[in-house]
Structure formats: C-alpha cells, structure tokens
C-alpha positions as CSV (number, residue, x, y, z in Angstrom):
1,M,0.0,0.0,0.0
2,T,2.0,3.0,-1.2
3,R,-0.8,5.6,-0.9
4,P,0.7,7.2,2.3
5,L,4.1,7.5,0.6
6,R,2.5,8.9,-2.6
7,E,0.5,11.5,-0.5
8,F,3.7,12.4,1.4
9,V,5.7,13.0,-1.8
10,H,2.9,15.1,-3.3
11,A,2.6,17.2,-0.1
12,F,6.4,17.6,0.1
13,G,6.6,18.8,-3.5
14,L,3.9,21.4,-2.8
15,L,5.8,22.6,0.2
16,L,9.0,23.0,-1.8
17,D,7.0,24.9,-4.5
18,T,6.5,27.7,-1.9
19,R,10.3,28.1,-1.6
20,P,10.3,28.1,2.2
21,D,13.5,29.1,4.0
22,E,15.3,26.3,5.8
23,P,13.7,26.7,9.3
24,H,10.2,26.6,7.8
25,L,11.1,23.8,5.5
26,L,12.5,21.6,8.3
27,A,9.5,22.5,10.6
28,Q,6.7,21.9,8.0
29,G,8.5,19.1,6.3
30,G,9.2,17.5,9.6
31,A,5.5,17.6,10.4
32,L,4.7,15.9,7.1
33,L,7.3,13.2,7.8
34,H,5.9,12.7,11.3
35,T,2.5,11.9,9.7
36,L,4.1,9.4,7.4
37,V,6.1,7.5,10.0
38,A,3.3,7.6,12.6
39,R,1.9,4.5,10.8
40,D,3.8,1.4,9.8
41,D,1.7,-0.3,7.2
42,W,2.9,1.2,3.9
43,L,6.6,0.3,3.3
44,P,6.9,-2.5,0.7
45,E,8.8,-5.5,2.1
46,A,11.3,-5.2,-0.8
47,F,12.5,-1.9,0.8
48,A,12.6,-3.2,4.3
49,E,15.1,-6.1,3.8
50,P,18.2,-6.0,6.0
51,H,21.7,-7.3,5.0
52,P,23.6,-9.4,7.6
53,A,26.8,-7.3,7.3
54,Y,25.8,-3.7,6.7
55,Y,22.9,-1.3,6.7
56,R,20.9,-0.7,3.5
57,Q,19.7,2.5,1.9
58,Y,16.8,2.0,-0.4
59,L,15.5,4.8,-2.7
60,L,11.8,5.2,-2.4
61,H,11.4,8.4,-4.5
62,A,13.6,10.9,-6.3
63,D,12.0,14.2,-7.4
64,S,12.3,14.6,-11.1
65,T,14.4,17.7,-10.7
66,E,16.4,16.2,-7.7
67,R,15.0,18.8,-5.3
68,F,14.5,16.0,-2.8
69,S,14.7,12.2,-2.3
70,V,13.0,9.8,0.1
71,V,15.0,6.8,1.4
72,S,14.4,3.9,3.7
73,F,17.4,3.0,5.9
74,V,17.3,-0.6,7.1
75,W,19.5,-1.4,10.0
76,G,20.3,-5.0,10.9
77,P,21.0,-5.7,14.6
78,G,23.8,-3.6,15.9
79,Q,24.6,-2.0,12.6
80,A,25.9,1.6,12.3
81,T,27.2,4.2,9.9
82,P,30.6,5.8,10.1
83,V,30.8,9.4,11.2
84,H,29.6,11.3,8.1
85,D,28.1,14.5,6.7
86,H,25.3,15.2,4.3
87,T,26.1,18.6,2.8
88,V,22.3,19.2,2.3
89,W,19.3,19.5,4.6
90,G,17.8,16.2,5.8
91,L,14.9,14.9,7.9
92,I,15.0,11.5,9.6
93,G,11.8,9.9,10.7
94,M,11.8,6.7,12.8
95,L,9.4,4.1,11.4
96,R,10.2,0.8,13.1
97,G,12.5,-0.1,16.0
98,S,14.8,2.6,17.3
99,E,18.1,4.2,16.5
100,Y,20.7,6.5,18.1
101,S,21.9,9.6,16.4
102,Q,25.2,11.0,17.8
103,G,26.1,14.5,16.7
104,Y,29.8,15.3,16.2
105,V,31.6,18.7,16.5
106,E,35.1,19.7,15.3
107,R,37.6,20.5,18.1
108,E,41.3,21.2,17.3
109,G,41.0,19.6,13.9
110,A,39.3,16.4,15.2
111,W,35.6,15.4,15.1
112,V,34.4,14.3,18.6
113,P,31.0,13.5,20.0
114,G,29.0,16.6,20.8
115,G,26.5,16.1,23.5
116,E,24.4,13.1,24.3
117,P,23.1,10.8,21.6
118,V,19.5,11.2,20.6
119,R,17.4,8.1,20.7
120,L,14.7,8.1,18.0
121,Q,11.5,6.1,18.6
122,P,8.7,5.4,16.1
123,G,7.1,8.6,15.0
124,D,10.1,10.8,16.1
125,V,11.7,13.2,13.5
126,E,15.1,14.8,13.6
127,A,16.7,17.3,11.3
128,V,20.3,17.7,9.9
129,S,21.9,20.3,7.7
130,P,25.1,22.3,7.5
131,R,23.2,25.1,9.4
132,V,21.8,23.0,12.4
133,G,24.5,20.3,12.6
134,D,25.5,18.1,9.7
135,V,28.0,15.5,11.0
136,H,26.8,12.5,12.9
137,R,26.9,8.8,13.4
138,V,23.7,6.6,13.5
139,R,23.3,3.1,14.9
140,N,20.5,0.6,15.5
141,A,19.6,0.8,19.1
142,F,18.9,-2.9,19.2
143,D,21.3,-5.8,19.0
144,D,18.6,-8.4,18.3
145,R,16.2,-6.8,15.8
146,V,15.9,-4.7,12.6
147,S,15.2,-1.0,12.8
148,I,14.0,1.2,9.9
149,S,14.0,4.9,9.4
150,I,12.7,7.1,6.6
151,H,15.0,9.9,5.4
152,V,14.2,12.9,3.2
153,Y,17.1,14.9,1.8
154,G,17.3,18.1,-0.2
155,A,18.9,16.4,-3.2
156,N,19.2,13.0,-4.8
157,I,21.3,11.8,-1.8
158,G,22.6,8.7,-3.4
159,A,24.5,10.9,-5.9
160,V,25.8,13.6,-3.6
161,R,29.5,13.8,-2.9
162,R,29.9,13.6,0.9
163,H,32.5,12.7,3.5
164,T,33.2,10.3,6.3
165,Y,35.4,11.3,9.2
166,P,37.6,8.4,10.4
167,P,38.9,8.2,14.0
168,E,42.5,8.9,12.9
169,G,41.4,12.3,11.6
170,G,40.9,13.9,8.2
171,R,37.9,13.2,5.9
172,R,37.3,10.8,3.1
173,P,35.0,11.5,0.1
174,F,32.2,9.0,-0.6
175,V,29.0,8.7,-2.6
176,S,26.5,6.4,-1.0
177,G,24.5,5.2,-3.9
178,Y,21.4,3.0,-3.2
179,S,20.8,-0.7,-2.3
180,N,18.0,-1.1,-4.7
181,T,17.6,-0.9,-8.5
182,L,13.8,-0.8,-8.6
183,L,11.4,1.8,-7.3
184,P,7.9,1.3,-6.0
185,N,5.4,2.5,-8.6
186,L,3.7,5.3,-6.7
187,W,1.3,6.0,-9.6
188,D,-0.3,2.6,-10.2
189,R,-3.7,3.0,-8.5
190,S,-5.2,-0.1,-10.2
191,A,-5.6,-2.1,-7.0
192,E,-7.2,0.8,-5.2
193,L,-9.6,1.5,-8.0
194,R,-10.5,-2.2,-8.4
195,S,-11.3,-2.5,-4.8
196,A,-13.3,0.7,-4.8
197,T,-15.5,-0.5,-7.7
198,A,-15.9,-4.0,-6.5
C-alpha cells in the first residue's frame, strides 16, 4: 500500500514549491514526515530487507528535478554508519524499531561526539543540515532486531559527494548510492480502483 508515501511525496513537493526558508522547510517538512512515520503499514517488504553485514539505503522516491529524495534506511542488529556528513538538509523519521543519532563537532582539527546521543522512537523526527548540525553517526539501538527509518534529503542523496570522518582524523569522500535498483510504482492505482469499484 503505497498511498501514504504517494501522498507524502505530493505534499512535500507542494511545500517546496512555496520556496520556504530552511527553518520553515524543516519544521513543516518534519510535520509531514511525522505523519508518514506515525503509521507502519505502507513500506513494501522489498524496501525493508536487511543485510547481515551492513545497513541498507533504499531509494523510495527521487524528485524529477532532484529537489528531494526519500529513502528507507534498514538497520540490521547492531549496525551503524561511520561518522559522516550530508552537505544538504535532511529529515530523519523513525518508522520501526529505534536508533541512536550521535552528533559530532570539530575540536582542534578532530571530530568528537558533541552532547548526548538522541534516541529516536517510532514517530520521532530529527533534522540535519550544515546550518543546524551536519556531522553525525547513526546506529541501530537494538542488537537483536531490525530498525527502519525514513529519510528525506534536499537532493538525490545517493548521488551527492559527501564525506566520512575516520577516527584517525581527516575526511574521506564518498557517494552512498542505493541498495535497490527498482522503485515502488507510486502511480499505479489499479488495485485501489479495483477494490473501490468491487
């Protein structure tokens, strides 16, 4: 059932059409994302499959002009990202399970944890951007189950040149790509229409 995702994508596109400044975008977009992740009955199983060795990043939608993308992050037990940045605004909504987001700050040329990690529970939304804090590390809060979060970024995030920050210092460029090659068809309403006319 992709209707909630389709409605979210439509509403988010309309929001971007108003050209909001970043604080309004993160606030209003965060409210839209909260509505999407407040229910857990719409994500197709093909975009919720974990990998035993590393987390997966599935593309759910890419705006035709790459203004934004929507991604499901699927965390196997205990899996985590390296410390990394995004270079664009982003919204993280917790759909299933739980995760920790640890912000990092630069001190004397090294990136170190800044403050306490934030634990996201289903329905919670967090923002990142170069303006509000862009470097963090995310990990599954559970060692015995899968967690899934839905991310929205201000670009086609799988094609953005970003960086990781290794413990020994410096930064390394990376492009994340995606774990899937197929997209859900948001515009096929045939099943809905058949059931409505039955």
